[in-house]
C-alpha distance (Angstrom), angle and dihedral (degrees) to the residues before:
residue distance angle dihedral
M1 . . .
I2 3.81 . .
R3 3.81 120.8 .
H4 3.81 109.4 -156.0
C5 3.82 109.9 -158.9
V6 3.80 121.4 -170.1
F7 3.80 123.3 -177.4
I8 3.80 121.7 -170.1
R9 3.78 137.7 -162.3
F10 3.79 99.9 -154.1
G11 3.78 118.8 -158.8
D12 3.80 116.2 -103.1
D13 3.80 89.2 -114.1
V14 3.83 93.7 58.4
E15 3.78 107.0 102.0
S16 3.79 122.7 -136.7
A17 3.82 90.8 -116.6
H18 3.82 91.0 58.0
R19 3.81 91.5 48.2
Q20 3.79 90.1 50.4
S21 3.80 91.1 48.2
L22 3.80 91.0 54.4
F23 3.81 91.2 51.2
Q24 3.82 90.8 47.6
Q25 3.80 90.6 51.7
L26 3.80 90.2 51.7
E27 3.79 91.9 47.4
A28 3.82 89.9 51.2
L29 3.81 89.5 62.1
Q30 3.81 86.8 73.0
S31 3.80 90.1 73.1
R32 3.80 93.9 56.9
L33 3.81 106.4 29.9
E34 3.78 119.5 70.6
G35 3.76 119.1 -130.6
I36 3.80 100.2 33.3
L37 3.79 104.0 129.4
A38 3.81 101.8 176.3
F39 3.80 143.8 -5.5
H40 3.81 126.6 -156.4
G41 3.79 124.4 174.8
G42 3.75 139.2 164.2
V43 3.77 150.2 92.3
N44 3.79 124.4 -32.5
V45 3.80 109.8 -104.4
S46 3.80 98.7 180.0
P47 3.81 114.7 138.3
E48 3.82 89.2 -145.1
T49 3.79 97.2 103.8
G50 3.79 114.1 -141.8
M51 3.79 96.0 4.3
D52 3.80 91.2 109.5
K53 3.83 89.2 66.2
G54 3.80 88.1 -140.5
F55 3.81 95.3 -52.2
A56 3.80 90.9 124.1
D57 3.82 98.5 158.4
G58 3.75 132.8 45.3
F59 3.75 151.3 142.9
M60 3.78 140.7 -140.7
I61 3.76 128.3 -151.0
D62 3.80 122.5 -167.9
F63 3.79 115.4 -148.0
A64 3.79 126.4 -165.0
S65 3.81 91.2 -134.9
V66 3.78 146.7 -4.2
E67 3.80 87.6 -99.3
A68 3.81 91.7 56.3
R69 3.82 90.3 49.9
D70 3.80 91.2 48.4
A71 3.82 91.9 49.9
Y72 3.83 88.2 52.5
L73 3.81 91.1 50.3
E74 3.81 90.9 52.3
D75 3.82 94.8 44.2
E76 3.81 113.7 115.4
A77 3.81 94.0 -139.5
H78 3.80 91.1 51.7
Q79 3.80 90.5 49.2
A80 3.81 91.1 51.0
I81 3.81 91.4 50.8
G82 3.79 89.4 45.3
A83 3.80 89.8 54.9
Q84 3.82 89.0 53.3
L85 3.81 89.9 50.5
V86 3.80 91.3 50.9
A87 3.82 90.4 49.2
A88 3.82 90.8 50.9
A89 3.81 96.0 45.6
V90 3.79 125.6 92.8
D91 3.83 107.0 -99.1
G92 3.80 92.1 2.0
A93 3.79 114.3 -104.2
N94 3.83 89.9 4.7
G95 3.80 86.9 68.6
I96 3.80 92.1 61.0
L97 3.80 127.8 76.4
V98 3.81 119.1 -166.0
Y99 3.79 121.9 -167.3
D100 3.79 124.2 173.5
M101 3.78 123.0 -171.0
E102 3.74 133.3 -176.1
I103 3.80 113.2 -126.5
D104 3.77 121.8 -159.6
T105 3.77 105.8 -138.9
G106 3.79 92.0 -172.8
L107 3.78 91.1 -129.4
A108 3.80 97.3 110.8
């Protein structure tokens, strides 16, 4: 399984409703792309003040395989949403941190 983690520093002018809409659009991809197991998105609620380095919002998507993650990355709808995220982030792509990790589910 691949856990795709994306953390965002949204611009101050990006309203909460727009942020939520972007996350909802990403979550909706689950209904049309095979291999998306779960989506979680929202605001950082850690009590460790400042440790988020300004990446106060984010989402995680669990994929069944590397191939499922790669299909998502190549998907036109995902790329369109990604462009909206870049436009809404502080300093464009510099305001987005992507981290993918492989998770052993022990089911092999």
